[in-house]
NULO-383735 format. One line per 5 residues: their letters; for each residue x negated, y, z negated of C-alpha. Coordinates in steps of 0.2 Angstrom, whole numbers, plus 2048, in hexadecimal, padded with zeros to 3 digits. Example, Ala and Ser with C-alpha at 12.3 -4.5 7.8 and 13.67 -1.06 7.14 Angstrom:
BEGIN
as> 7C2/7EA/7D9 | 7BC/7FB/7DC;
This chain:
BEGIN
xxxxx> 787/BC7/8C1 | 795/BD2/8C2 | 78A/BE0/8C8 | 783/BD5/8D6 | 794/BD0/8DC;
xxxxx> 799/BE2/8DD | 78A/BE6/8E8 | 78E/BD7/8F3 | 7A0/BDD/8F5 | 79B/BEE/8F9;
xxxxx> 78F/BE8/906 | 79C/BDD/90E | 7A9/BEA/90E | 79D/BF6/916 | 798/BEA/923;
xxxxx> 7AA/BE5/927 | 7AF/BF8/928 | 7A1/BFC/934 | 7A6/BED/93F | 7B8/BF2/93E;
xxxxx> 7B4/C04/943 | 7A9/BFE/952 | 7B7/BF3/958 | 7C4/C01/956 | 7B9/C0D/960;
xxxxx> 7B6/C01/96E | 7C8/BFC/970 | 7CE/C0E/96E | 7C1/C14/97C | 7C7/C05/987;
xxxxx> 7DA/C0A/985 | 7D7/C1D/987 | 7CD/C19/997 | 7DE/C16/99F | 7E5/C27/99A;
xxxxx> 7DF/C35/9A5 | 7E2/C43/999 | 7D6/C52/994 | 7D8/C5F/987 | 7CF/C70/98A;
xxxxx> 7CA/C76/979 | 7BD/C83/980 | 7C0/C95/97C | 7C7/C9E/98B | 7CD/C8D/992;
xxxxx> 7BE/C8B/99D | 7C4/C7A/9A5 | 7D7/C7F/9A7 | 7DD/C85/9B8 | 7E8/C94/9B9;
xxxxx> 7FB/C91/9BE | 7F8/C9B/9CE | 7EA/C8F/9D3 | 7F5/C80/9D0 | 803/C87/9DA;
xxxxx> 7F7/C8B/9E9 | 7F1/C79/9E9 | 802/C72/9E7 | 807/C7A/9F7 | 7FA/C72/A02;
xxxxx> 802/C68/A10 | 7F1/C61/A16 | 7E1/C5C/A0E | 7D4/C6A/A0B | 7C2/C65/A0C;
xxxxx> 7B6/C6E/9FF | 7A3/C6B/A01 | 799/C70/9F1 | 787/C73/9F5 | 77A/C73/9E7;
xxxxx> 768/C6F/9E8 | 765/C61/9DB | 755/C5E/9D1 | 74D/C6F/9D5 | 743/C72/9C5;
xxxxx> 740/C85/9C8 | 753/C89/9C8 | 757/C93/9B8 | 760/C8A/9AB | 76F/C96/9AB;
xxxxx> 771/C92/9BE | 771/C80/9BB | 77E/C81/9AD | 789/C8C/9B9 | 787/C7F/9C7;
xxxxx> 78D/C71/9BB | 79C/C7C/9B5 | 7A0/C7F/9C7 | 7A0/C6D/9CB | 7AC/C6A/9BC;
xxxxx> 7B7/C77/9C3 | 7B8/C6F/9D4 | 7BC/C5E/9CC | 7CB/C67/9C4 | 7D0/C6E/9D5;
xxxxx> 7D0/C5C/9DC | 7DA/C55/9CE | 7E7/C63/9CF | 7E9/C61/9E2 | 7EF/C4F/9E1;
xxxxx> 7E5/C48/9EF | 7E6/C58/9FA | 7D5/C5E/9F6 | 7C5/C54/9FC | 7B6/C58/9F3;
xxxxx> 7A4/C55/9FA | 795/C58/9F0 | 785/C5B/9FA | 773/C5D/9F5 | 76B/C68/A02;
xxxxx> 758/C63/A00 | 74C/C6A/A0D | 74D/C62/A1E | 75C/C58/A1A | 76D/C55/A22;
xxxxx> 775/C5E/A13 | 76A/C6E/A17 | 770/C6E/A29 | 782/C6C/A23 | 780/C7B/A17;
xxxxx> 779/C85/A26 | 788/C81/A30 | 794/C85/A22 | 78C/C96/A20 | 785/C92/A0E;
xxxxx> 776/C9D/A0B | 766/C98/A02 | 761/CA1/9F2 | 74F/CA4/9EF | 746/CA2/9DE;
xxxxx> 738/CAD/9D8 | 72C/C9F/9DD | 731/CA0/9EF | 73B/C90/9EF | 74D/C8F/9F4;
xxxxx> 75C/C87/9EE | 76F/C86/9F3 | 77E/C89/9E9 | 78E/C8C/9F3 | 79F/C86/9F8;
xxxxx> 7A7/C83/A09 | 7B9/C81/A0C | 7C1/C7A/A1C | 7D3/C77/A21 | 7D6/C71/A32;
xxxxx> 7CD/C7E/A3E | 7CB/C8B/A30 | 7BB/C8C/A26 | 7B7/C98/A18 | 7AA/C98/A0B;
xxxxx> 7A1/C9F/9FC | 790/C9F/A03 | 786/CA4/9F3 | 78E/CA1/9E2 | 788/CAE/9D6;
xxxxx> 788/CAC/9C3 | 78D/CBE/9C1 | 79E/CB9/9C9 | 7A2/CAA/9BF | 7B1/CB2/9B8;
xxxxx> 7B9/CB3/9CA | 7B3/CA2/9D0 | 7C4/C9A/9CE | 7CC/CA9/9D7 | 7BF/CA9/9E5;
xxxxx> 7C2/C96/9E8 | 7D5/C97/9E7 | 7D5/CA6/9F3 | 7C9/C9D/A00 | 7D5/C8D/9FF;
xxxxx> 7E4/C98/A02 | 7DD/CA2/A10 | 7D6/C93/A19 | 7E7/C8B/A19 | 7EF/C9B/A21;
xxxxx> 7EE/C9C/A34 | 7F4/CAE/A36 | 7EC/CBE/A30 | 7F8/CC7/A23 | 7FF/CD8/A29;
xxxxx> 7FA/CE7/A1E | 803/CF7/A1F | 7FB/D08/A1B | 806/D17/A18 | 7FD/D28/A16;
xxxxx> 7FE/D39/A1C | 7EB/D3A/A1C | 7E0/D35/A2B | 7DB/D24/A24 | 7DB/D1D/A36;
xxxxx> 7D1/D2C/A3C | 7D7/D3C/A43 | 7D5/D47/A53 | 7D2/D57/A48 | 7D8/D68/A4B;
xxxxx> 7CC/D74/A55 | 7D7/D83/A52 | 7D5/D81/A3F | 7C2/D7B/A40 | 7C6/D69/A3B;
xxxxx> 7BB/D5D/A45 | 7C1/D4B/A49 | 7C0/D3F/A3A | 7BA/D2D/A3A | 7C5/D1E/A34;
xxxxx> 7C3/D1B/A22 | 7B6/D0D/A1F | 7C3/D05/A13 | 7D0/D03/A22 | 7C2/CFD/A2D;
xxxxx> 7BE/CEF/A20 | 7D0/CEA/A1E | 7D1/CE8/A31 | 7C4/CDB/A31 | 7CF/CCF/A27;
xxxxx> 7E1/CD5/A29 | 7EC/CDC/A36 | 7ED/CEE/A31 | 7FC/CF9/A37 | 800/D0B/A34;
xxxxx> 811/D0F/A2B | 81A/D1F/A2D | 81F/D26/A1B | 82E/D2E/A23 | 835/D1D/A29;
xxxxx> 844/D15/A23 | 83E/D03/A22 | 82E/CFA/A1F | 82C/CED/A2D | 830/CDB/A27;
xxxxx> 820/CD4/A2C | 815/CDF/A21 | 810/CD5/A12 | 806/CE3/A08 | 80A/CF6/A09;
xxxxx> 7FB/D01/A05 | 802/D13/A01 | 7F4/D21/9FF | 7F8/D32/9F8 | 80A/D33/9FF;
xxxxx> 80C/D46/9FE | 81C/D4C/A04 | 825/D3B/A04 | 838/D3D/A04 | 846/D32/9FD;
xxxxx> 846/D29/A0E | 834/D23/A0D | 836/D1E/9FA | 846/D15/9FE | 83C/D0B/A0C;
xxxxx> 82F/D07/9FF | 83C/D02/9F2 | 845/CF6/9FD | 834/CEF/A03 | 82F/CEA/9F1;
xxxxx> 840/CE3/9EE | 83E/CD8/9FD | 82F/CD1/9F6 | 822/CDC/9FE | 812/CE0/9F4;
xxxxx> 80E/CF3/9F1 | 7FE/CFB/9ED | 801/D0E/9EA | 7F4/D1B/9E7 | 7FB/D2B/9E2;
xxxxx> 7F1/D3B/9DD | 7F2/D4A/9D2 | 7E4/D52/9DC | 7DF/D4A/9EC | 7CE/D52/9EF;
xxxxx> 7CB/D4B/A00 | 7DC/D51/A06 | 7DA/D64/A05 | 7E8/D6F/A0B | 7E4/D80/A11;
xxxxx> 7EA/D8F/A06 | 7F1/DA0/A0B | 7E8/DA7/A1B | 7E0/D96/A1F | 7D5/D97/A10;
xxxxx> 7D1/D88/A04 | 7E1/D83/9FA | 7DB/D74/9F0 | 7DF/D62/9F0 | 7F1/D5B/9F2;
xxxxx> 7FB/D51/9E6 | 808/D43/9E8 | 814/D38/9DF | 821/D2A/9E1 | 82D/D32/9D5;
xxxxx> 83D/D29/9D8 | 834/D18/9D8 | 82A/D1C/9C8 | 839/D21/9BF | 842/D10/9C3;
xxxxx> 833/D07/9BE | 830/D10/9AD | 820/D18/9B3 | 81C/D2A/9AF | 810/D34/9BA;
xxxxx> 80C/D47/9B9 | 806/D4C/9CB | 800/D5D/9C3 | 7F4/D56/9B6 | 7E3/D4D/9B8;
xxxxx> 7D9/D44/9AB | 7C9/D4B/9A3 | 7BF/D3E/99B | 7AE/D43/992 | 7A9/D30/990;
xxxxx> 7AB/D2C/9A3 | 7A7/D3D/9AA | 79B/D3F/9B9 | 78B/D49/9BA | 783/D53/9AC;
xxxxx> 77F/D64/9A5 | 788/D72/9AF | 78C/D66/9BD | 795/D5A/9B1 | 7A7/D56/9B7;
xxxxx> 7B2/D4E/9AA | 7C0/D4D/9B7 | 7B5/D43/9C3 | 7B5/D32/9BB | 7A7/D24/9BC;
xxxxx> 7B1/D16/9B5 | 7A8/D06/9AE | 7A8/CF9/9A0 | 7B7/CFC/994 | 7C0/D06/9A1;
xxxxx> 7C3/CF7/9AC | 7CE/CE8/9A8 | 7C2/CD9/9A6 | 7D1/CCC/9A7 | 7D7/CD1/9B8;
xxxxx> 7CF/CCA/9C8 | 7D0/CDB/9D1 | 7C6/CE5/9C4 | 7BB/CD8/9BA | 7AC/CD9/9C5;
xxxxx> 7AC/CEB/9CC | 79D/CF2/9C2 | 7A2/D04/9C4 | 7AF/D0E/9CE | 7B1/D20/9D2;
xxxxx> 7C1/D29/9CF | 7C0/D3C/9D3 | 7CE/D47/9CC | 7DA/D38/9C7 | 7EB/D3A/9BF;
xxxxx> 7F2/D2D/9B3 | 801/D23/9B0 | 80C/D20/9A0 | 819/D14/99C | 829/D1C/997;
xxxxx> 832/D0D/98E | 828/D0E/97E | 818/D09/986 | 820/CFD/992 | 827/CFE/9A4;
xxxxx> 83A/CFC/9A8 | 843/CEC/9A3 | 83E/CDD/9AC | 82D/CE3/9B0 | 81C/CDF/9A8;
xxxxx> 80D/CEA/9A9 | 7FA/CE9/9A8 | 7ED/CF7/9A8 | 7E0/CF4/9B5 | 7D6/D04/9B3;
xxxxx> 7D7/D10/9A4 | 7CE/D20/99D | 7C6/D20/98C | 7CE/D28/97C | 7C2/D37/97E;
xxxxx> 7CD/D3E/98C | 7DB/D4A/98F | 7E6/D51/99D | 7E2/D62/9A6 | 7EB/D6B/9B3;
xxxxx> 7E6/D66/9C5 | 7E3/D79/9C8 | 7D4/D77/9BD | 7CF/D66/9C4 | 7BE/D6B/9CB;
xxxxx> 7B8/D74/9BC | 7A6/D6F/9B7 | 79A/D70/9A9 | 79E/D7B/99A | 7AD/D82/9A2;
xxxxx> 7B5/D71/9A3 | 7B1/D6D/991 | 7B7/D7C/988 | 7C6/D79/97D | 7C5/D66/981;
xxxxx> 7D0/D5C/974 | 7CF/D49/977 | 7E0/D41/976 | 7DB/D31/96E | 7E5/D27/97B;
xxxxx> 7DF/D1C/989 | 7E8/D22/998 | 7EC/D15/9A6 | 7E4/D1A/9B7 | 7EA/D0A/9C0;
xxxxx> 7F8/CFE/9BB | 7FF/CEE/9C1 | 812/CEB/9C0 | 81A/CDA/9C2 | 82B/CD2/9C0;
xxxxx> 83D/CD6/9C6 | 83E/CE7/9CE | 84E/CF1/9CF | 852/CFE/9DC | 84F/D10/9D9;
xxxxx> 85E/D14/9E4 | 86C/D0B/9DC | 879/D14/9E7 | 871/D0D/9F7 | 867/D15/A04;
xxxxx> 865/D29/A05 | 870/D31/A11 | 863/D34/A1F | 85F/D21/A1E | 872/D1C/A1F;
xxxxx> 873/D27/A2F | 864/D20/A37 | 86A/D0E/A33 | 87B/D12/A3B | 873/D19/A4A;
xxxxx> 869/D08/A4C | 878/CFD/A4A | 87B/CF2/A3B | 873/CF9/A2B | 867/CEF/A21;
xxxxx> 86E/CE7/A11 | 86A/CF1/A02 | 861/CE8/9F4 | 864/CED/9E2 | 856/CE2/9DA;
xxxxx> 849/CD6/9E0 | 84D/CC4/9E3 | 83C/CBE/9DC | 82D/CC3/9D3 | 826/CD3/9DA;
xxxxx> 815/CDC/9D8 | 80F/CEE/9D9 | 7FF/CF6/9D6 | 7FE/D09/9D2 | 7EF/D13/9D3;
xxxxx> 7EE/D25/9CD | 7E1/D2A/9D9 | 7DF/D29/9EC | 7CE/D31/9EF | 7C5/D22/9E9;
xxxxx> 7C8/D19/9FA | 7C2/D28/A04 | 7B1/D26/A0C | 7AB/D35/A02 | 7AD/D2C/9F2;
xxxxx> 7AA/D1A/9F6 | 79C/D18/A03 | 78C/D20/A09 | 78B/D21/A1C | 77A/D23/A25;
xxxxx> 772/D1F/A35 | 764/D13/A39 | 75D/D11/A4A | 76C/D19/A51 | 778/D0D/A48;
xxxxx> 785/D13/A3B | 781/D0B/A2B | 78E/D0A/A1C | 788/D07/A0B | 795/D06/9FC;
xxxxx> 78F/D11/9ED | 79B/D09/9E0 | 7A9/CFD/9DE | 7B7/D07/9E6 | 7B8/CFD/9F6;
xxxxx> 7B7/CED/9ED | 7C6/CF2/9E2 | 7D1/CF7/9F1 | 7CC/CE7/9FA | 7CF/CDC/9EB;
xxxxx> 7E0/CE3/9E8 | 7E5/CE1/9FB | 7DE/CCF/9FC | 7E6/CCA/9EC | 7F7/CD0/9F2;
xxxxx> 7F5/CCA/A04 | 7F0/CB9/A00 | 7FB/CAB/9F8 | 807/CB3/9EC | 800/CA8/9DE;
xxxxx> 7F0/CB1/9DF | 7F8/CC0/9D5 | 7FA/CB4/9C6 | 7E8/CAE/9C6 | 7DE/CB3/9B7;
xxxxx> 7CB/CB5/9B5 | 7C2/CA7/9AD | 7B9/CA8/99D | 7A6/CA6/99E | 79B/C9B/994;
xxxxx> 790/CAA/98E | 797/CB4/980 | 792/CC6/97F | 790/CD0/96F | 7A1/CD9/971;
xxxxx> 7A1/CE0/95F | 790/CE8/963 | 797/CEF/973 | 7A5/CF6/969 | 799/CFE/95C;
xxxxx> 78F/D06/96A | 79F/D0D/972 | 7A5/D15/962 | 793/D1C/95F | 793/D22/971;
xxxxx> 7A3/D2B/96E | 79D/D33/95E | 78D/D38/967 | 797/D41/974 | 7A1/D49/967;
xxxxx> 792/D50/95E | 78B/D56/96F | 79C/D5F/971 | 79B/D67/960 | 789/D6D/963;
xxxxx> 78E/D75/973 | 79C/D7D/96B | 790/D84/95E | 785/D8A/96B | 793/D93/974;
xxxxx> 799/D9C/964 | 787/DA1/960 | 785/DA8/972 | 794/DB2/971 | 78F/DB9/960;
xxxxx> 77E/DBE/967 | 786/DC6/976 | 791/DD0/96A | 782/DD5/960 | 779/DDB/96F;
xxxxx> 787/DE6/973 | 786/DEF/962 | 773/DF1/962 | 76B/E02/960 | 766/E0D/970;
xxxxx> 754/E0A/975 | 753/DF9/96B | 750/DF0/97B | 74D/DDD/97A | 747/DDD/968;
xxxxx> 753/DD3/95D | 75A/DDC/94E | 75A/DD3/93C | 76C/DCE/93E | 769/DC6/94F;
xxxxx> 759/DBE/949 | 763/DB6/93B | 770/DB0/947 | 763/DA8/952 | 75B/D9F/943;
xxxxx> 76C/D99/93D | 76F/D91/94F | 75E/D89/94F | 762/D81/93E | 773/D7B/945;
xxxxx> 76A/D74/955 | 75D/D6B/94A | 76A/D64/93F | 774/D5E/94E | 765/D55/956;
xxxxx> 761/D4D/945 | 773/D46/944 | 772/D40/956 | 762/D36/951 | 76B/D2F/942;
xxxxx> 779/D29/94D | 76D/D20/958 | 763/D19/94A | 772/D13/941 | 779/D0B/951;
xxxxx> 768/D02/954 | 767/CFC/942 | 779/CF5/942 | 778/CED/953 | 767/CE5/94F;
xxxxx> 76E/CDF/93E | 77E/CD8/946 | 774/CCF/953 | 768/CC7/946 | 776/CC1/93B;
xxxxx> 77F/CBA/94A | 770/CB0/950 | 76E/CAA/93E | 780/CA4/93E | 77F/C9C/94F;
xxxxx> 76E/C93/94C | 76E/C8F/939 | 77F/C90/932 | 786/C80/93B | 777/C75/937;
xxxxx> 778/C7C/925 | 78B/C77/923 | 788/C66/92A | 779/C63/91E | 784/C69/90F;
xxxxx> 792/C5E/914 | 787/C4F/915 | 77F/C53/904 | 790/C55/8FC | 796/C45/904;
xxxxx> 786/C3C/8FD | 789/C43/8EC | 79B/C3D/8EC | 796/C2B/8F2 | 789/C2A/8E5;
xxxxx> 795/C2F/8D7 | 7A1/C21/8DD | 793/C14/8DD | 78D/C19/8CB | 79F/C18/8C5;
x> 7A2/C07/8CD;
């Protein structure tokens, strides 16, 4: 009887407990429905907007209309694209919430022969074609008053920059005037008339400058001037060879007034050749902003270029370790300007260092945008064009990643604490009231420094041809994209500088990539060791040839034959070691991928099953005890 009573009591308690839980869940859900709060627990904060985006949206003084075009119900659209479209829609919802009523979101489904398809065509949204021949739309149009901008074709490969692209489109649509961009350079970036006396033909305007002129008001700035005009928002300085204190002071005060600076100095400007004695070739020029760099805590040796065996261009006797083809780990994946470049080409680049124990001057923050590998070293710029074996003899990797491009931000202090140089003071006095000297910036400033200026030259960035009499320009790398991204980031709303790249839903095997990079470095090291062995053996053979007996001809002596056999053994051992490196890399990579898949697929269900089994055992023991 007692046992029956216990069972009934357990049943009643269990039923009452279940009903209580249901009531609590319903009431809790009802109450929480009035609370508009979300918590982003995703890795990389996928659903959290950057502070820069929120600041841009907060400054809107009139509603912005955003049309999101996506073809719903298309069965043949790949699943990753569908998931990307859903994430994009979620992001747009976050934009609408952050704008506080200043962003109107319209979601349109451009089915064939529909009004939405006509609207997509008017907004410049482009249809994407599937392998089956069917088309679908995935794009965004932004309109503000009479201004209209768009993202005509959203691409999954650019998901990291979707927030930046959308924020930039909103910021640009709400701006009625084109920003003014200043370009300071002694090189003929705007084209030149040439010099017939020296056999120099007229030069074309750089493609990079032509591209800037499509979106901005681009103005030439003299590097000997005493002041940068106030209406210039961004100043682009390219290889400022021979710049004096007056020019550096003008740049200094421009930065302190809140202007944005992009400065590309050079240790060996290959496309800025200066004639040597007698009019003969003298080599590339070099440049620096020494006064400014010192004040900012930045070091730059204009007489040294970077030689990098990992990112060198070419192969064999035409390999050029000072001509860098940079990609992957060389580019900052967290910065909007460098995360989607693919690869860039830096010929004969210098490098920056930070003199304050790896940090810039007080009040400034730094981030590296482009860097060398650890398998690199400095070489004199007089040897910058050495190739092949000549460039690799005596190579000793520094084990340090050198900064080829830096971003500085914060409160800048003047590099001229005593005021303008004497020539500037005299010029100001002649003009009337001198400009007020600034000792430090009033707000947050931003500067980008690049250790190469050749990367924006047509010879390094584009391929120019002619089709049916028309000049055709084709980018050959990400150089133009890098230059344009930096200018657009600075020329737009100041809050764009603070935008971060977004995390993506897919997770690459980063550990495997690091293993491959280490193995690649070991591979290059073994190749270098083998080439050194070949060089030493060749020198020994040449020495033996000099000591051969008269009349011996091309017949090898016993000593020479032994030396050749020793080299062949060393070469065979080296090839075997290289095969072992590749085999071990493949084995480790495949094993890591296998166990990662096992953990992702089987581990969580197994843990859940074990937890349930343990809970069942505990409850059974309690029932038996009762």
